[in-house]
Every structure is written in structure tokens, then in C-alpha cells.
C-alpha positions, 0 to 999 in steps of 0.5 A: 670588237672594233678591233677584231672586225677591222682584223677580219676585214683588213688583209695584210697586204701593204705594197702600194701599187700607183701612179697617180691619175694617170697610171695604169692599173693591172686590173682584168679587162673582161670582155662584156655586153657593155664593155664600151662604157666599163665592166658593168659584170657581176662580180664575185670576190672569193677568199679562203674563209668564204662568207661570214656567217650572217652574210646574204646571198650574192644578187646578179642580173641586168634589166634589159639583157636577161643573159648575165655574165659572172666574173669570179675572182679570187682574194685567196692565198691558195688555189680554190676549186669551184663547181657551179650548178644553175637552174639554167643553162650555164657556160664557163669561158676557156681561156686561150694562150691571150687569155681572151675568152674562147668564142661560143664555149658550149651551154651546159644544160640546168644542174649541169655542175660547171668546174673550173679553179682560180690560182691564188689571187688571180687578178684575171677572173674566170667568167660564166654566163648565165642564160635568161632561165636562170634564177638561181645558182649554187657555188661550191669553193673548196680552198686547198687546205681550208674548209669548203664553203658554198655561196647562193647566188639569185636574179635580183627580183629588184631589177624587173621594177626599173622603167626603160626609157630612152635616154635622149628627150626630144624636148627642144628649148622652146619646150623648156622655155615655156616650162621657165616662163621668161626666166632663161636660167629656169629653162635651162634646168628645165630643158630635156637633153641627153644628160641623165638628170632627175626630175625637176623637184622640189629640193626639201631640207639641204645643208651645205657641207663646208668642213671635213668634220661635218662631212664625216660626221654626217655620213656616220649619223646616216649610217648609225643613226647617232651623231658622233663627237667631233673630238672622237673623229679628230683622234683618227682611231679606225678602231673608234666606238660606233653606236648602231643602236639607233641605226636606220633599217637601210634597203641599200647603200650606194658610194660612188668615189674617185678615191676611197682609200684604205686609211682611217676614212676607209677603215671607218666606212668598211666597219659600217657597211659590214654592219648593215650587210650583215643585216641584209642590205644591198651595198654597191660600191663604184670606185676608179681602178685606175688609182686603186692600190694594194691597200685598197683592194686589200680592204675593199675587196676582202670586204666584198669576198666577206659579204657577197651583197656587198657589190664592188666595182673597180671601174676602167673605160674599156674602148671598142673596136674601131675606137681611135687611138685616143680612146685607147689612150683614154683607157689610162685616165678615164675615170669614174670621178662621180661623188654619191654617197646615198642611204635608201631606209625602209623609212624614207625619212631617214634615207640620205644622199650627199653629193659635192667634190669629196672623196673618202680620203682622210685628207679631207678631214685632217690637216696633218696625217694620222699615226696608223702604224698600229694597222699595218694594212692601212695606209700611213702616210708620209707627212709633206711627201706628195707625189700624187693625189692619193698622198697626203694633200689637205683639201678643202671641199664642199658637199650638198646633204639632202633627204627629199625622197624623190631626189633620193630615189631619182639619184639611185635610178641614176646609180643602177644605171650607171652601175649597169653601164646602161643610161637607157634606164628610168632617171630621164626626168623629161618624161616626167611631169615638169613643174613650170612655176619657179616662184617661191619654190626650191627646186633641184635636179641631179645629173650625171654625165658619161660624155663618151656616151651621152654626147658630152650633154653635160658640157652642152648644159653648162654652156647653156647655163653661161649663155643664160646668165646676165649679170655674174657667174662665180665659179670654184674649181681647182683644175683649170682647162676648159674646152673650146665650147666653155671658153666660147661661152665666157666669151660671150658672157664677158661681151654681154657685161658679166662678171665672172670670178673664178678661184682656183689653184695656181700651184699643186705639187707632186707628178700629177701636179705639173700638168694641172699647175702649167694648164692653171698658168696657161689659162692666166695668161690668156684670161686674168686681164679679163676675168676676177681670177684668184689663187686659193692660198690657205697652206696647207690646205688646197681647193678641191670644192667644185662650186658654180653660181649663175646670176645669184640664183642658180648653183651647182655643187657636184664633182665637176671640175672646169676642165676637159676631164670633166666634160670630155672624160670622166663620169661625173655629176652634181646638183642644180638648185634654183633658189636665190637663198641657197645661191647666196650661200653657195656664192659666201663660201665662194667669197670665204674661198677668195678672201683666203687667196690672192689676185691672179695677173695676166704675167703669171708665169708657166713653168718650164716643165709644164709648158714643154708638156702642154705643146703635146696636144693629145696630153692637154686634151686628157686633162 
């Protein structure tokens, strides 16, 4: 059964198209109402077969903009003839010679059939505007040489429940200090700022996932309701048996990753998502278009075509008219780097959220790639070859799993805001009451950063935390290229006598590793005699965890590297926890990494190739 499902979900595409984290992909650039922050369009993937018999309707809509742009994209091997009929006005964008939509096409009244065709495997979609009055549409699809099928498109009724609020809170540092008493770290954590943050609230039960086995098993148990034996997991069989007999009834599943590869991990996730989608669960997957290869598009776009209630966005930054050259260059490398796994169950006690640094990629589980030659549509990694981070490089990483209903609801609000590229939606915590007493309470907040929309508010948060520290700062970050503001804050901390420890990676293979290695060595030249800097060296494992501990009391687990990408370019997220016991746990993990490494000295030479590249300031700012 599992093998049959895999054959349905994995169309036979095996050509790889990828240029690493700084590559350029060929996915469509569709102008939309929020195109400055990406493409938050309702995107519908179509293939030759049509939806699975048990598939649910496709939901569309945006809570603040009743007019919707629907993008129809083909995964079919044949030409598709389309006919759309809606209960309100709609219009089909015609295309000019340069493939841009012709401005202001005519609106067709309710009940009118809009017809068009999609070429086979078309990367450029057809776009249709749906007026505010539209609540329901029927899309008839006729593939050449295959039976016709129909889909129902409905406006999402749940969007009306989202509360619209201003993203920027006016509360100042003085108010935050009042909330935190005389505790400067608590004051920073409680402060209102432009950064999207969940309410300051009890963290509830938490678990650090420090091994790949634990991290993968936690997700499988959240989706199937059953623990999976580690031996079965480590066998690496994409068709391994899965027991759904105790699976929770889920309202929604939200996934956000930089990489979600079409390998053992991706195939396993696709099977679990298909099971829940067949039972009406709304699934939303946010990935980074710049690192999507042909196997990933075949797997996840094919999955969305079979289940229209699985929504897929391949995020790509789209600069606005009038933006400078650097913003236009940034479309090649700005990415969604936020890592979120969230299940919202009808029984809130069975909801789960996992936040941290791991991507959904089998190199976060195995030290050696598994033989997937029996599954030709999946990636077959070549042992020892590492051209970019999408290849197989074993990573050590850390995540945080928790189940507090308030935290999960807040992160769900944030994810939906990110999905619509509209950070003026509900998850702004300072609009809600802040708990001022921090004694004997484990308090947490989740934050989500889009630095080019929120004024780099995440950078301001980290600067404030560094400035509030009085004794020690411990950091694990594989990629090092701090912004000027972060460097200045670290310099001030050292001037106060704060001890700073940084565990990082000094040598990374591959094309992208040239930049990463060069920046790490350059940082060492200026800082290794001022801070305790340690090169994690457990070959063949590479460090990928992003951990921060301030004064042994406040800890952050998330996706945020100590580099400009995280503070200037990429979408990032993390969880702040104010509790000395939890902070000790995170510090202990950093200690473990440090024990497996070696002290870095100032005279560490910068590799010649990297040294030459780093002279290009615009390139430095991209990393």
C-alpha cells in the first residue's frame, strides 16, 4: 500500500536543477497585491489525473483583501483546457509578448465561463482575479487524451476570524521595564516592537530534540499518533509501514522549511500529509524557490495537484519598482529560512509545534545516505559529493518541541500572516496583556522576522538582549558574518566584562562553503583573541544548530544564524524562553558541541579564494 501511494505521489522526474543557496530558479514571477514580499497568491496545481477521489475543495482568500488572484499552474504531461465559472465577477489575465499580464482585462459577470489552456508542464501559470463577491467557483479541466475532471474552489471561511491589528506597537522600553520589573532580560523579552511575536505566555511542557532520530520520530508521532522504532527509522525505507490507527484528527498542518528534499524524509512526509489531506485536513507548505530542484517540484507540486487542500508556496522575494539594485540582486538569494512544524488538532492536547534549525532532509537523520535506487523519482545522494547544501552533508542540529495551546495558536496566527505576506495580522503580542511576574514561571515567546518589511526588528531584539546581558553570552551558529549593529553590541558587552563563547564551523565544503569559510576565518582574525571561539569538529558531522543563551537565564532556539542573511535578508523564526533551568539545558548542548571542537586562534588564515571574494562588499552583505 505504501509503495503504491509512493508511485502515485512521485512522478518520474529525476533531472536536478539547482545552484545552491545563491542560485537562480526558473519558477514564475507573478505580480500580485503583496508581490513586494513574495507571491502570496492562491496557487492551484493541475495534472492529467485530477484530484484524488477523497480530496477536499481548494480554499482561497485573504482576510484583508477580498479580491483574490488565483494562479493555475500545470504539472500535466498534456495540454489542459480549462473552463472556470464563478458565482461572482472574475477576469482572466491575457498575456503580452513578454508574458506580463495585460493591464485591466475585462471583468466577466457571475456565471460566465472563462476559458483558457495551459501547455504541458507550464512554469508560467495562468492568473485569474476573483472579485470580492465570489464565494465559490467550479473549474472544469480537460486534459488532452485523458478524462475530464472538475474541482470546487471556495472562499476560506476561517479567514474572517483573523483579527487585523497594526504590526508596530508603540510601547517603549520604559513600559517594558515596568512589565519586567528590575530584570533587564525580562524587560527586553516583554517589550513591544515591530517584530511579529506571540504573547508572552507560559511555555508549558517542552522538549529539546538534540538528535535526528528524536526529531524525526517526534514528527511521525505527531502525525500518526504512534511512536516509531528508531531501528525502523534508521533503515531509511521510504515505504516503511506507518500505523495511523491512533492518528489525531487534525484541522491544519503548517510546514515551513528552507529545504524539504525529495529523499527519504520528503517521501515519508508526503505519505503522512496525503493521509491527513484525504480526511479533510488543510495543509500549507512554505518552501524556498531558490533551492527547489526538479525532484522536489515533482513530489510536492504533484502532491498538491492530487489534494487541492494541500497548498504549496515556493517562496521567492520579488522586489518592488523603485527598489535599488541590491534589492533586485537579492531576489536570487533571499529565502524563507523559518523552520516551523505545526499540527493543530481538534483535541488541543494533541497539537504539536517544533521550531529550530533542522530542514526536512535525510542528512539531518543519517550520517551516510541511504540507497534509494529502488525509488528513481527520489534524490539518490552521491556519498562524499558536496557541491551545495542540498547535497548530503550530515548535520548536528537542535529543535524545541512544545504543546502549550496558547503558543501553538500564536504561531499558527503568525504562519497565516506570513502565508499572506501580511504582518499586520493578529500575532502581535503587545496588543494583549503581558504577564509582569517572571518568578517561578517558564515564559516563552515565538518571533517571526521578515527584515525587509519589519525594519530589521529581529536585529534590534538581539542587540537589546546582548546589551541586557551582564555575565555571559553563549552562542552556537554555523554561519558567521554579524551585522555592524551586532558587532557593536558584542563590543559593548566585552567592555562590561561579559564572557562570550561562540561555537561555529570554520570549514564548509562546496561552492557555498567558500563564502561561509571565508567569512568565518575573517571574523576569527578580528575576534578570536577577544572571545572564546571554538570550531566544531566532529567529522563527518557539521554543526547546523542555532542556539543563544544570555546570562544563563534566557535561551533562544530557532533558525537565526549570527550573520547578515538572518538579520537583513531571510525570513527567520525562533522561540525565546525565560527560565534558568531551560537555559542550562541549552547551555549544556552548546558545551557538548564545544567539547567536540578546538579553540580558534586569531592567526587562522583566510582561504585565498574566499579572501578575494570577500572584497566585494555587495557579496558580503548577501551572506
